[in-house]
N, CA and C atoms as an extended XYZ file, in Angstrom:
534
Properties=species:S:1:pos:R:3:atomname:S:1:resname:S:1:resid:I:1 pbc="F F F"
N        83.701       86.899      216.211 N   MET     1
C        83.265       85.620      215.939 CA  MET     1
C        81.967       85.705      215.128 C   MET     1
N        81.829       84.759      214.116 N   THR     2
C        80.597       84.783      213.387 CA  THR     2
C        79.851       83.472      213.483 C   THR     2
N        78.525       83.525      213.414 N   TYR     3
C        77.661       82.319      213.670 CA  TYR     3
C        76.579       82.397      212.655 C   TYR     3
N        76.100       81.242      212.093 N   GLN     4
C        74.974       81.149      211.170 CA  GLN     4
C        73.881       80.476      212.006 C   GLN     4
N        73.072       81.221      212.720 N   LEU     5
C        72.089       80.650      213.595 CA  LEU     5
C        70.770       81.510      213.680 C   LEU     5
N        69.669       80.922      214.211 N   ASP     6
C        68.579       81.755      214.440 CA  ASP     6
C        68.727       82.467      215.742 C   ASP     6
N        67.973       83.567      215.996 N   LEU     7
C        68.142       84.387      217.181 CA  LEU     7
C        68.176       83.651      218.488 C   LEU     7
N        67.157       82.773      218.714 N   GLN     8
C        67.016       82.124      219.951 CA  GLN     8
C        68.355       81.265      220.235 C   GLN     8
N        68.871       80.511      219.322 N   THR     9
C        69.928       79.624      219.511 CA  THR     9
C        71.202       80.585      219.711 C   THR     9
N        71.331       81.656      218.986 N   MET    10
C        72.397       82.605      219.183 CA  MET    10
C        72.444       83.131      220.638 C   MET    10
N        71.262       83.528      221.105 N   LEU    11
C        71.188       84.011      222.493 CA  LEU    11
C        71.544       82.952      223.503 C   LEU    11
N        71.199       81.743      223.264 N   GLU    12
C        71.531       80.565      224.161 CA  GLU    12
C        73.089       80.403      224.156 C   GLU    12
N        73.711       80.574      222.968 N   GLN    13
C        75.156       80.486      222.889 CA  GLN    13
C        75.837       81.525      223.690 C   GLN    13
N        75.204       82.720      223.827 N   LEU    14
C        75.851       83.793      224.421 CA  LEU    14
C        75.399       84.005      225.866 C   LEU    14
N        74.747       83.058      226.497 N   ALA    15
C        74.233       83.190      227.805 CA  ALA    15
C        75.318       83.772      228.761 C   ALA    15
N        74.908       84.773      229.509 N   GLY    16
C        75.823       85.320      230.489 CA  GLY    16
C        76.869       86.257      229.987 C   GLY    16
N        77.018       86.422      228.706 N   ARG    17
C        78.054       87.303      228.054 CA  ARG    17
C        77.513       88.705      227.791 C   ARG    17
N        78.448       89.596      227.784 N   SER    18
C        78.085       90.984      227.288 CA  SER    18
C        78.838       91.305      225.967 C   SER    18
N        78.174       92.095      225.109 N   GLY    19
C        78.827       92.438      223.901 CA  GLY    19
C        77.827       92.924      222.914 C   GLY    19
N        78.209       93.024      221.663 N   ILE    20
C        77.283       93.584      220.613 CA  ILE    20
C        77.203       92.507      219.520 C   ILE    20
N        75.973       92.222      219.178 N   LEU    21
C        75.643       91.183      218.230 CA  LEU    21
C        75.083       91.929      217.018 C   LEU    21
N        75.604       91.618      215.838 N   GLU    22
C        75.204       92.233      214.625 CA  GLU    22
C        75.017       91.288      213.468 C   GLU    22
N        74.056       91.688      212.562 N   ALA    23
C        73.816       90.880      211.427 CA  ALA    23
C        73.259       91.786      210.280 C   ALA    23
N        73.483       91.332      209.078 N   ASP    24
C        72.909       92.015      207.887 CA  ASP    24
C        71.583       91.327      207.587 C   ASP    24
N        70.627       92.142      207.417 N   LEU    25
C        69.292       91.652      207.045 CA  LEU    25
C        68.879       92.056      205.657 C   LEU    25
N        68.754       91.057      204.745 N   LYS    26
C        68.392       91.260      203.375 CA  LYS    26
C        67.017       91.674      203.224 C   LYS    26
N        66.566       92.297      202.156 N   PRO    27
C        65.219       92.704      201.899 CA  PRO    27
C        64.453       91.368      201.764 C   PRO    27
N        63.232       91.440      202.152 N   GLY    28
C        62.336       90.213      202.070 CA  GLY    28
C        60.902       90.509      202.398 C   GLY    28
N        60.317       89.480      203.061 N   ILE    29
C        58.864       89.584      203.408 CA  ILE    29
C        58.610       90.710      204.416 C   ILE    29
N        59.536       90.928      205.390 N   TYR    30
C        59.246       91.878      206.406 CA  TYR    30
C        59.733       93.229      206.083 C   TYR    30
N        60.855       93.382      205.382 N   LEU    31
C        61.469       94.660      205.107 CA  LEU    31
C        61.853       94.805      203.699 C   LEU    31
N        61.645       96.008      203.126 N   ARG    32
C        61.928       96.241      201.678 CA  ARG    32
C        63.358       96.597      201.389 C   ARG    32
N        64.089       97.097      202.367 N   THR    33
C        65.477       97.551      202.049 CA  THR    33
C        66.425       96.809      203.044 C   THR    33
N        67.721       96.701      202.604 N   PRO    34
C        68.708       96.050      203.360 CA  PRO    34
C        68.816       96.807      204.758 C   PRO    34
N        68.980       96.048      205.804 N   ARG    35
C        69.026       96.586      207.195 CA  ARG    35
C        70.173       96.017      207.942 C   ARG    35
N        70.620       96.700      208.984 N   LEU    36
C        71.613       96.198      209.959 CA  LEU    36
C        70.844       95.939      211.278 C   LEU    36
N        71.100       94.721      211.760 N   VAL    37
C        70.568       94.341      213.102 CA  VAL    37
C        71.663       94.606      214.104 C   VAL    37
N        71.348       95.241      215.263 N   ARG    38
C        72.347       95.448      216.312 CA  ARG    38
C        71.621       95.188      217.657 C   ARG    38
N        72.170       94.239      218.401 N   ILE    39
C        71.685       93.825      219.699 CA  ILE    39
C        72.776       94.084      220.682 C   ILE    39
N        72.417       94.775      221.772 N   ILE    40
C        73.398       94.953      222.901 CA  ILE    40
C        72.995       94.007      223.999 C   ILE    40
N        73.985       93.177      224.362 N   LEU    41
C        73.740       92.239      225.419 CA  LEU    41
C        74.551       92.612      226.701 C   LEU    41
N        73.951       92.531      227.821 N   ILE    42
C        74.578       92.714      229.117 CA  ILE    42
C        74.274       91.540      229.950 C   ILE    42
N        75.383       90.753      230.356 N   ALA    43
C        75.168       89.576      231.078 CA  ALA    43
C        74.164       88.615      230.473 C   ALA    43
N        74.149       88.535      229.158 N   GLY    44
C        73.335       87.586      228.397 CA  GLY    44
C        71.870       88.046      228.203 C   GLY    44
N        71.582       89.243      228.688 N   LYS    45
C        70.250       89.788      228.507 CA  LYS    45
C        70.243       90.885      227.455 C   LYS    45
N        69.182       90.927      226.702 N   ILE    46
C        69.048       91.951      225.659 CA  ILE    46
C        68.722       93.282      226.359 C   ILE    46
N        69.532       94.251      226.156 N   LYS    47
C        69.254       95.605      226.657 CA  LYS    47
C        68.751       96.529      225.566 C   LYS    47
N        69.109       96.258      224.323 N   GLU    48
C        68.665       97.058      223.228 CA  GLU    48
C        68.721       96.277      221.928 C   GLU    48
N        67.726       96.465      221.055 N   CYS    49
C        67.726       95.718      219.907 CA  CYS    49
C        67.204       96.726      218.789 C   CYS    49
N        67.976       96.991      217.761 N   THR    50
C        67.556       97.851      216.731 CA  THR    50
C        67.780       97.238      215.244 C   THR    50
N        66.926       97.631      214.418 N   ILE    51
C        67.032       97.257      212.956 CA  ILE    51
C        67.030       98.610      212.276 C   ILE    51
N        68.161       98.953      211.702 N   THR    52
C        68.314      100.236      211.005 CA  THR    52
C        68.575      100.047      209.507 C   THR    52
N        68.050      100.958      208.644 N   PRO    53
C        68.336      100.951      207.218 CA  PRO    53
C        69.794      101.140      207.011 C   PRO    53
N        70.347      100.357      206.037 N   LYS    54
C        71.795      100.533      205.676 CA  LYS    54
C        72.023      101.734      204.970 C   LYS    54
N        71.080      102.230      204.170 N   ASN    55
C        71.258      103.418      203.404 CA  ASN    55
C        70.925      104.675      204.076 C   ASN    55
N        70.558      104.596      205.393 N   GLY    56
C        70.158      105.799      206.198 CA  GLY    56
C        68.875      106.339      205.939 C   GLY    56
N        68.137      105.846      204.910 N   LYS    57
C        66.796      106.280      204.554 CA  LYS    57
C        65.758      105.382      205.153 C   LYS    57
N        64.690      105.931      205.715 N   GLY    58
C        63.661      105.120      206.358 CA  GLY    58
C        63.885      105.153      207.837 C   GLY    58
N        62.849      104.563      208.534 N   SER    59
C        62.943      104.588      209.985 CA  SER    59
C        63.472      103.307      210.506 C   SER    59
N        64.031      103.411      211.762 N   SER    60
C        64.560      102.179      212.442 CA  SER    60
C        63.497      101.566      213.220 C   SER    60
N        63.669      100.307      213.533 N   ILE    61
C        62.801       99.503      214.303 CA  ILE    61
C        63.416       99.144      215.621 C   ILE    61
N        62.696       99.214      216.704 N   PHE    62
C        63.386       99.045      218.052 CA  PHE    62
C        62.783       97.954      218.875 C   PHE    62
N        63.586       97.412      219.705 N   ASN    63
C        63.316       96.480      220.785 CA  ASN    63
C        62.194       95.386      220.466 C   ASN    63
N        61.018       95.465      221.087 N   GLU    64
C        60.008       94.397      220.861 CA  GLU    64
C        59.640       94.163      219.485 C   GLU    64
N        59.405       95.269      218.763 N   GLU    65
C        59.005       95.107      217.377 CA  GLU    65
C        60.187       94.481      216.542 C   GLU    65
N        61.364       94.946      216.841 N   ALA    66
C        62.564       94.385      216.104 CA  ALA    66
C        62.720       92.867      216.468 C   ALA    66
N        62.538       92.534      217.686 N   LEU    67
C        62.659       91.176      218.093 CA  LEU    67
C        61.552       90.221      217.425 C   LEU    67
N        60.439       90.782      217.346 N   ALA    68
C        59.261       90.044      216.654 CA  ALA    68
C        59.667       89.716      215.217 C   ALA    68
N        60.305       90.573      214.525 N   ILE    69
C        60.720       90.376      213.120 CA  ILE    69
C        61.835       89.323      213.115 C   ILE    69
N        62.826       89.464      214.025 N   LEU    70
C        63.932       88.595      214.055 CA  LEU    70
C        63.589       87.140      214.382 C   LEU    70
N        62.487       87.011      215.207 N   GLN    71
C        62.069       85.684      215.589 CA  GLN    71
C        61.496       84.889      214.414 C   GLN    71
N        61.115       85.582      213.481 N   GLN    72
C        60.476       84.902      212.312 CA  GLN    72
C        61.539       84.454      211.286 C   GLN    72
N        62.734       84.839      211.447 N   ILE    73
C        63.770       84.578      210.377 CA  ILE    73
C        64.482       83.290      210.832 C   ILE    73
N        64.572       82.365      209.971 N   ALA    74
C        65.160       81.089      210.233 CA  ALA    74
C        66.629       81.164      210.681 C   ALA    74
N        67.500       81.835      209.915 N   GLU    75
C        68.885       82.043      210.230 CA  GLU    75
C        69.402       83.291      209.793 C   GLU    75
N        70.470       83.835      210.455 N   LEU    76
C        71.185       84.947      210.048 CA  LEU    76
C        72.633       84.798      210.247 C   LEU    76
N        73.461       85.507      209.536 N   GLN    77
C        74.978       85.441      209.790 CA  GLN    77
C        75.241       86.473      210.843 C   GLN    77
N        75.395       85.998      212.090 N   TRP    78
C        75.715       86.924      213.171 CA  TRP    78
C        77.149       87.136      213.413 C   TRP    78
N        77.513       88.387      213.822 N   THR    79
C        78.864       88.700      214.246 CA  THR    79
C        78.804       89.132      215.733 C   THR    79
N        79.527       88.488      216.597 N   TYR    80
C        79.518       88.850      218.019 CA  TYR    80
C        80.896       89.495      218.376 C   TYR    80
N        80.782       90.641      219.057 N   THR    81
C        81.902       91.352      219.525 CA  THR    81
C        81.781       91.458      221.035 C   THR    81
N        82.693       90.693      221.738 N   PRO    82
C        82.570       90.792      223.223 CA  PRO    82
C        82.982       92.145      223.685 C   PRO    82
N        82.295       92.707      224.742 N   GLN    83
C        82.653       93.958      225.270 CA  GLN    83
C        82.260       93.927      226.796 C   GLN    83
N        82.965       94.760      227.506 N   ALA    84
C        82.582       94.922      228.878 CA  ALA    84
C        81.645       96.103      228.912 C   ALA    84
N        80.393       95.842      228.767 N   ILE    85
C        79.394       96.934      228.696 CA  ILE    85
C        78.718       97.011      230.017 C   ILE    85
N        78.766       98.218      230.575 N   GLN    86
C        78.179       98.517      231.845 CA  GLN    86
C        77.163       99.659      231.641 C   GLN    86
N        75.919       99.543      232.287 N   PRO    87
C        75.048      100.690      232.218 CA  PRO    87
C        75.665      101.935      232.875 C   PRO    87
N        75.297      103.102      232.349 N   ALA    88
C        75.852      104.362      232.891 CA  ALA    88
C        75.316      104.508      234.340 C   ALA    88
N        76.292      104.775      235.263 N   PRO    89
C        75.948      104.916      236.691 CA  PRO    89
C        74.898      105.966      237.025 C   PRO    89
N        74.972      107.114      236.255 N   SER    90
C        74.026      108.153      236.565 CA  SER    90
C        72.593      107.995      236.049 C   SER    90
N        72.494      107.092      235.055 N   SER    91
C        71.137      106.901      234.494 CA  SER    91
C        70.439      105.772      235.145 C   SER    91
N        69.080      105.793      235.233 N   PRO    92
C        68.455      104.630      235.787 CA  PRO    92
C        68.570      103.491      234.839 C   PRO    92
N        68.522      102.252      235.378 N   PRO    93
C        68.639      101.054      234.563 CA  PRO    93
C        67.623      100.990      233.435 C   PRO    93
N        68.052      100.585      232.231 N   ALA    94
C        67.111      100.476      231.187 CA  ALA    94
C        66.240       99.243      231.344 C   ALA    94
N        64.914       99.375      231.038 N   PRO    95
C        64.074       98.179      231.171 CA  PRO    95
C        64.536       97.061      230.201 C   PRO    95
N        64.609       95.905      230.750 N   ALA    96
C        64.984       94.780      229.870 CA  ALA    96
C        63.887       94.437      228.843 C   ALA    96
N        64.359       94.089      227.653 N   VAL    97
C        63.386       93.615      226.648 CA  VAL    97
C        62.896       92.257      227.103 C   VAL    97
N        61.567       92.072      227.004 N   PRO    98
C        61.103       90.681      227.469 CA  PRO    98
C        61.769       89.571      226.794 C   PRO    98
N        61.968       88.411      227.530 N   PRO    99
C        62.639       87.326      226.939 CA  PRO    99
C        61.908       86.709      225.722 C   PRO    99
N        62.616       86.052      224.798 N   ILE   100
C        61.998       85.480      223.675 CA  ILE   100
C        61.444       84.088      224.151 C   ILE   100
N        60.184       84.135      224.291 N   ALA   101
C        59.556       82.904      224.660 CA  ALA   101
C        58.293       82.632      223.834 C   ALA   101
N        57.789       83.673      223.236 N   HIS   102
C        56.518       83.533      222.438 CA  HIS   102
C        56.662       84.245      221.109 C   HIS   102
N        56.377       83.423      220.167 N   ILE   103
C        56.311       83.954      218.773 CA  ILE   103
C        54.836       84.029      218.440 C   ILE   103
N        54.283       85.184      217.973 N   PRO   104
C        52.896       85.227      217.730 CA  PRO   104
C        52.441       84.036      216.874 C   PRO   104
N        51.188       83.608      217.212 N   SER   105
C        50.667       82.439      216.442 CA  SER   105
C        49.846       82.954      215.259 C   SER   105
N        49.515       82.057      214.480 N   TYR   106
C        48.686       82.326      213.298 CA  TYR   106
C        47.546       81.324      213.272 C   TYR   106
N        46.365       81.818      213.556 N   HIS   107
C        45.137       81.014      213.740 CA  HIS   107
C        45.372       79.851      214.760 C   HIS   107
N        46.131       80.217      215.791 N   GLY   108
C        46.423       79.254      216.840 CA  GLY   108
C        47.565       78.289      216.563 C   GLY   108
N        48.185       78.464      215.416 N   ILE   109
C        49.346       77.604      215.106 CA  ILE   109
C        50.596       78.185      215.737 C   ILE   109
N        51.239       77.446      216.554 N   GLN   110
C        52.491       77.881      217.216 CA  GLN   110
C        53.700       77.348      216.488 C   GLN   110
N        54.875       77.898      216.769 N   PRO   111
C        56.108       77.302      216.256 CA  PRO   111
C        56.338       75.869      216.580 C   PRO   111
N        55.871       75.454      217.727 N   THR   112
C        56.134       74.136      218.268 CA  THR   112
C        55.118       73.136      217.855 C   THR   112
N        54.021       73.552      217.071 N   THR   113
C        52.968       72.745      216.612 CA  THR   113
C        53.583       71.800      215.592 C   THR   113
N        53.161       70.527      215.728 N   ILE   114
C        53.685       69.461      214.815 CA  ILE   114
C        52.588       69.052      213.820 C   ILE   114
N        52.778       69.375      212.493 N   PRO   115
C        51.822       68.950      211.522 CA  PRO   115
C        51.951       67.384      211.158 C   PRO   115
N        50.863       66.782      210.798 N   ARG   116
C        50.886       65.424      210.378 CA  ARG   116
C        49.861       65.293      209.252 C   ARG   116
N        50.310       64.561      208.257 N   GLN   117
C        49.529       64.297      206.985 CA  GLN   117
C        48.368       63.452      207.372 C   GLN   117
N        47.147       63.799      206.843 N   THR   118
C        45.919       63.095      207.187 CA  THR   118
C        45.443       62.208      205.979 C   THR   118
N        45.948       62.551      204.761 N   ARG   119
C        45.542       61.794      203.551 CA  ARG   119
C        46.617       61.921      202.509 C   ARG   119
N        46.595       60.990      201.645 N   ALA   120
C        47.522       60.987      200.513 CA  ALA   120
C        47.051       62.070      199.536 C   ALA   120
N        47.949       62.675      198.816 N   VAL   121
C        47.637       63.709      197.832 CA  VAL   121
C        48.163       63.244      196.446 C   VAL   121
N        47.273       63.081      195.548 N   ALA   122
C        47.640       62.600      194.205 CA  ALA   122
C        48.562       63.628      193.505 C   ALA   122
N        49.394       63.142      192.747 N   LEU   123
C        50.375       63.979      192.036 CA  LEU   123
C        49.700       65.066      191.173 C   LEU   123
N        48.627       64.723      190.384 N   PRO   124
C        47.988       65.897      189.601 CA  PRO   124
C        47.477       66.975      190.584 C   PRO   124
N        46.937       66.661      191.756 N   GLU   125
C        46.555       67.749      192.685 CA  GLU   125
C        47.727       68.460      193.230 C   GLU   125
N        48.775       67.741      193.558 N   LEU   126
C        49.977       68.345      194.153 CA  LEU   126
C        50.616       69.337      193.210 C   LEU   126
N        50.550       69.072      191.896 N   ARG   127
C        51.116       69.953      190.945 CA  ARG   127
C        50.468       71.281      190.852 C   ARG   127
N        49.179       71.376      191.282 N   THR   128
C        48.452       72.661      191.236 CA  THR   128
C        48.776       73.522      192.352 C   THR   128
N        49.429       73.072      193.404 N   TRP   129
C        49.785       73.823      194.535 CA  TRP   129
C        51.001       74.778      194.215 C   TRP   129
N        50.982       75.886      195.003 N   PRO   130
C        52.270       76.767      194.917 CA  PRO   130
C        53.408       75.970      195.451 C   PRO   130
N        54.666       76.302      194.918 N   ARG   131
C        55.843       75.602      195.210 CA  ARG   131
C        56.098       75.510      196.723 C   ARG   131
N        55.939       76.578      197.527 N   LEU   132
C        56.236       76.554      198.949 CA  LEU   132
C        55.211       75.665      199.702 C   LEU   132
N        54.056       75.549      199.224 N   HIS   133
C        53.044       74.647      199.778 CA  HIS   133
C        53.584       73.195      199.611 C   HIS   133
N        53.885       72.886      198.395 N   ARG   134
C        54.453       71.545      198.093 CA  ARG   134
C        55.673       71.177      198.903 C   ARG   134
N        56.581       72.162      199.042 N   LEU   135
C        57.834       71.863      199.863 CA  LEU   135
C        57.484       71.664      201.279 C   LEU   135
N        56.591       72.488      201.862 N   ALA   136
C        56.282       72.312      203.261 CA  ALA   136
C        55.522       71.033      203.469 C   ALA   136
N        54.593       70.703      202.582 N   PHE   137
C        53.833       69.428      202.716 CA  PHE   137
C        54.842       68.269      202.707 C   PHE   137
N        55.789       68.312      201.767 N   SER   138
C        56.738       67.193      201.695 CA  SER   138
C        57.533       66.887      202.933 C   SER   138
N        57.647       67.907      203.817 N   LEU   139
C        58.414       67.730      205.009 CA  LEU   139
C        57.561       67.442      206.225 C   LEU   139
N        56.268       67.444      205.980 N   VAL   140
C        55.361       67.091      207.090 CA  VAL   140
C        55.422       65.562      207.292 C   VAL   140
N        55.836       65.172      208.577 N   ASP   141
C        56.077       63.762      208.849 CA  ASP   141
C        55.508       63.371      210.175 C   ASP   141
N        54.897       64.308      210.975 N   GLY   142
C        54.373       63.982      212.247 CA  GLY   142
C        55.447       64.036      213.306 C   GLY   142
N        56.700       64.464      212.950 N   HIS   143
C        57.763       64.503      213.978 CA  HIS   143
C        58.342       65.875      214.009 C   HIS   143
N        58.447       66.560      212.806 N   LYS   144
C        59.069       67.933      212.777 CA  LYS   144
C        57.963       68.927      213.173 C   LYS   144
N        58.432       69.964      213.900 N   SER   145
C        57.583       71.094      214.277 CA  SER   145
C        57.470       72.071      213.089 C   SER   145
N        56.510       73.000      213.095 N   CYS   146
C        56.426       74.052      212.101 CA  CYS   146
C        57.767       74.841      212.026 C   CYS   146
N        58.366       75.064      213.233 N   ASN   147
C        59.575       75.878      213.166 CA  ASN   147
C        60.764       75.041      212.595 C   ASN   147
N        60.738       73.701      212.790 N   ASP   148
C        61.824       72.800      212.180 CA  ASP   148
C        61.652       72.918      210.656 C   ASP   148
N        60.452       72.806      210.163 N   ILE   149
C        60.164       72.837      208.693 CA  ILE   149
C        60.568       74.173      208.110 C   ILE   149
N        60.276       75.270      208.844 N   ALA   150
C        60.742       76.574      208.379 CA  ALA   150
C        62.235       76.641      208.241 C   ALA   150
N        62.904       76.105      209.232 N   ARG   151
C        64.423       76.145      209.206 CA  ARG   151
C        64.916       75.293      208.023 C   ARG   151
N        64.367       74.154      207.829 N   LEU   152
C        64.774       73.233      206.642 CA  LEU   152
C        64.547       73.913      205.347 C   LEU   152
N        63.515       74.670      205.237 N   LEU   153
C        63.202       75.416      204.024 CA  LEU   153
C        63.962       76.725      203.944 C   LEU   153
N        64.607       77.136      204.954 N   ASN   154
C        65.265       78.536      205.065 CA  ASN   154
C        64.296       79.556      204.815 C   ASN   154
N        63.106       79.461      205.421 N   GLN   155
C        62.044       80.439      205.294 CA  GLN   155
C        61.669       80.974      206.623 C   GLN   155
N        61.213       82.174      206.685 N   PRO   156
C        60.721       82.758      207.936 CA  PRO   156
C        59.470       81.928      208.367 C   PRO   156
N        59.372       81.683      209.638 N   LEU   157
C        58.163       80.916      210.195 CA  LEU   157
C        56.884       81.658      209.734 C   LEU   157
N        56.913       82.990      209.723 N   ALA   158
C        55.671       83.695      209.385 CA  ALA   158
C        55.207       83.417      207.950 C   ALA   158
N        56.108       83.080      207.092 N   ALA   159
C        55.812       82.728      205.735 CA  ALA   159
C        55.129       81.342      205.588 C   ALA   159
N        55.422       80.441      206.568 N   LEU   160
C        54.850       79.075      206.494 CA  LEU   160
C        53.560       78.877      207.303 C   LEU   160
N        53.425       79.694      208.376 N   LEU   161
C        52.253       79.518      209.171 CA  LEU   161
C        50.943       79.622      208.310 C   LEU   161
N        50.814       80.616      207.413 N   PRO   162
C        49.571       80.590      206.594 CA  PRO   162
C        49.463       79.336      205.700 C   PRO   162
N        50.649       78.770      205.302 N   ILE   163
C        50.591       77.577      204.471 CA  ILE   163
C        50.087       76.381      205.295 C   ILE   163
N        50.574       76.252      206.518 N   PHE   164
C        50.053       75.214      207.377 CA  PHE   164
C        48.569       75.337      207.675 C   PHE   164
N        48.125       76.634      207.777 N   HIS   165
C        46.649       76.848      207.984 CA  HIS   165
C        45.937       76.433      206.773 C   HIS   165
N        46.442       76.766      205.518 N   ASP   166
C        45.711       76.383      204.348 CA  ASP   166
C        45.584       74.849      204.248 C   ASP   166
N        46.736       74.157      204.536 N   LEU   167
C        46.685       72.690      204.424 CA  LEU   167
C        45.699       72.139      205.454 C   LEU   167
N        45.710       72.691      206.653 N   GLN   168
C        44.802       72.202      207.668 CA  GLN   168
C        43.347       72.410      207.307 C   GLN   168
N        43.019       73.613      206.707 N   SER   169
C        41.723       73.959      206.339 CA  SER   169
C        41.210       73.010      205.241 C   SER   169
N        42.180       72.620      204.406 N   ALA   170
C        41.799       71.649      203.288 CA  ALA   170
C        41.706       70.208      203.755 C   ALA   170
N        41.992       69.968      205.067 N   GLY   171
C        41.943       68.623      205.558 CA  GLY   171
C        43.089       67.689      205.234 C   GLY   171
N        44.145       68.373      204.749 N   ILE   172
C        45.332       67.541      204.256 CA  ILE   172
C        46.300       67.302      205.365 C   ILE   172
N        46.317       68.180      206.410 N   ILE   173
C        47.221       67.879      207.555 CA  ILE   173
C        46.397       68.190      208.862 C   ILE   173
N        46.811       67.607      209.911 N   MET   174
C        46.327       67.890      211.259 CA  MET   174
C        47.437       68.545      212.037 C   MET   174
N        47.147       69.410      213.020 N   LEU   175
C        48.175       70.096      213.769 CA  LEU   175
C        48.083       69.659      215.231 C   LEU   175
N        49.153       69.329      215.844 N   HIS   176
C        49.170       68.875      217.227 CA  HIS   176
C        50.259       69.653      217.924 C   HIS   176
N        49.927       70.078      219.137 N   GLU   177
C        50.949       70.807      219.998 CA  GLU   177
C        51.911       69.804      220.563 C   GLU   177
N        53.189       70.157      220.589 N   SER   178
C        54.205       69.192      221.103 CA  SER   178
C        54.284       69.250      222.582 C   SER   178
């Protein structure tokens, strides 16, 4: 089965299931080369998460570090293969990767923070801003969270947090925790 979702929603969809979850990761802000994401789930819990280079060159990224990267990506095309995966009886149980509950903040800005415009911006001023700043600002309505805006723009949250910080520093938006 294939799904076009962010990691958190994908894991919620697979609650209690065991199997292998895979996705192709295109080069971008976090990684320079195409990568393959592979997550092993046992009873809905992540037992292993790896991001490996598709060309075999370079190093792989594992567990917590891999999850931190995946949490910043708005959506991926996931393929889920159900399997009856059991830990090897002779080996001690593998430590579970901590649940996804916290995405690192940027200057105190969390994914659930809700930006609100504080003043009107004249068109000549708006035209001087970088494109992504203009797009993010246009979606600030006092109802959408930073994470919602990242999804709508199909951008990793990590790319937008500095933008929200810039706009807040300029006094153009205010940020409220939801």
